[in-house]
C-alpha positions, 0 to 999 in steps of 0.5 A: 425469480433469479436464483443466487449464484454464490454465497450471500454476504451473511454466509461464509464461502464454502469449498464448493463455492471456491471449486465452482468459481475456479471451474474444478471439482471439490476434490481438486480444490481441496487438494490445491488448498492443501498443497498436494503435489497432484495439482498443476501449478496453474490450477492451484493458482486458479483455486487460490485466486477464487478463494481470495475473491470469495473472501474464503476465510483466511484461517481456512485458507491457511489451514489448507495451504500449510497442512504438513508444514510448520504453520509458521511465517516470519515478518521481517521489518526494517522500522518497527516504530515507523509510520508505514510499517505498522499498518502493513504488519497489521494487515498481514497478521490479520490475513494469516488468521488468529490462531492458525499461523504462528507469526515471528516478528523481527525488527532489523532496525535498518541494519543489514547485518542484523537483518541477516541474523534474523533471517538465519534465526527464522530459517532455523525455526523452519518458517514456511515463508517470509514477508519483508517490510521496508520503511520506504518505497525505494528498492531494497537489496534482495535476500537472494534466490537461494533461500529454501522458503518463498519470500514476499516483499511489501512496501519496499520492492526487491531489486531482483525482478524475480522476487515478488513485491507488493507496493502502493501505486505512488504514480497513480496516487499522484494522478488521482490526487490531481484528478480530485482537485480538477473535479473541484474546478481548480486549475492553478495547482502547485505541488510542494513535496518532500525529499527528492531522494525518496522514490515516493516523492518523485513518483507522486510528482510524476503522476500529478504532472501527468494528470495535469498534462492530460487536462491540458494544464501545467502546474503554476511552477515546477514542483518544489522538493524539500523536507517532509516537515511542516516547516518546509511546508510553511517556507515553500508556501511563503515563496509560492504566494510571493510569486503566484498569488492566484494559486487555487490549490496546493497538492502536498507530498505528505500530511505534515507539509500540508499542515504547514501550507495551511498555516501560511495560507491562514496567515496570508488571509487565504481561506481553505478551501474557499480560496485554496484547496489543500491536499496531503498524502498518507492519510495520517489520522493524527494530522488529518483530523486535527487540521483546521479544516480537516485535511483531504489526503491520499490513503495508501491502503497499507493494511491492504498491502499487508493482506495482499502480501500475506495472500501472495505468500500463501500462494507461493507456499502452495506452489503458485509463485509469482514475480515482479512488482504488483502495485495496489491502488490508493484512494482519496479520503475527502475532508474539509480542506478541498471543495468546489470553487464557489 
């Protein structure tokens, strides 16, 4: 009988498991997770990575990395009421571990002066690090390289390549959306999306067009950019059907646009998904579950973005700093609005 090589799903990972996976002694693993200076940065990063792979309990990881520090972090957002900020903040707080790390949450409301005030206040409380959450995926100004604590940017990347930013992979999101439609046998695919001033709109379109090109196809027309609204979805679909009645799939830039698209298809006697498959982005449950039929959408995995940002901050606090933009995969959530051609 083969012997198990790691902890079972029912048993939490131990420090010994982490040490074994990282290829170090238990003593070295302990020192690495406790932020001791005797451990090289490369070794510390290897231990932290092993802890994350084994789902070593976040509160255990936090306790080790924050030993000898204040045990507090700052979460700074630009849009606390926003659709995208909340799940990122929830994921980050979940990773910090209940009761192990005190989290100070500040909302700058998109005001640069208010943001600087919050940064000074958080540093005055001697936080060990900061996570900065943007309201859109466009690059934002860096807080600077002179801060005394590590900073991780989530959703909106920093414009400084020396900073670390964790973002959803919008280009690949567009690619996997079209890949799903192609798997459903759709070949006459249109793309109706939102404001071209948003990087997410442009990147999703880029990924969608690349997937079509890889399949030897072109969209029925150039992507239609407009507003992030049901009204725009309705207007754009009316124009689309007037020119391309044979369209068999519409990829929409968000779930609101998709709702408008389905309204007009229904009014024109086109069945969803039998005649035309429809997809959205963002996987906003309020819209996807209430659609007729329920809407297939691309989930940006925002809670995972938040958790990854928290783990990256833990690593930076422990000396394992990284830089650049790290893009995390999104996923297609299939519902009734897409189906294979019958």
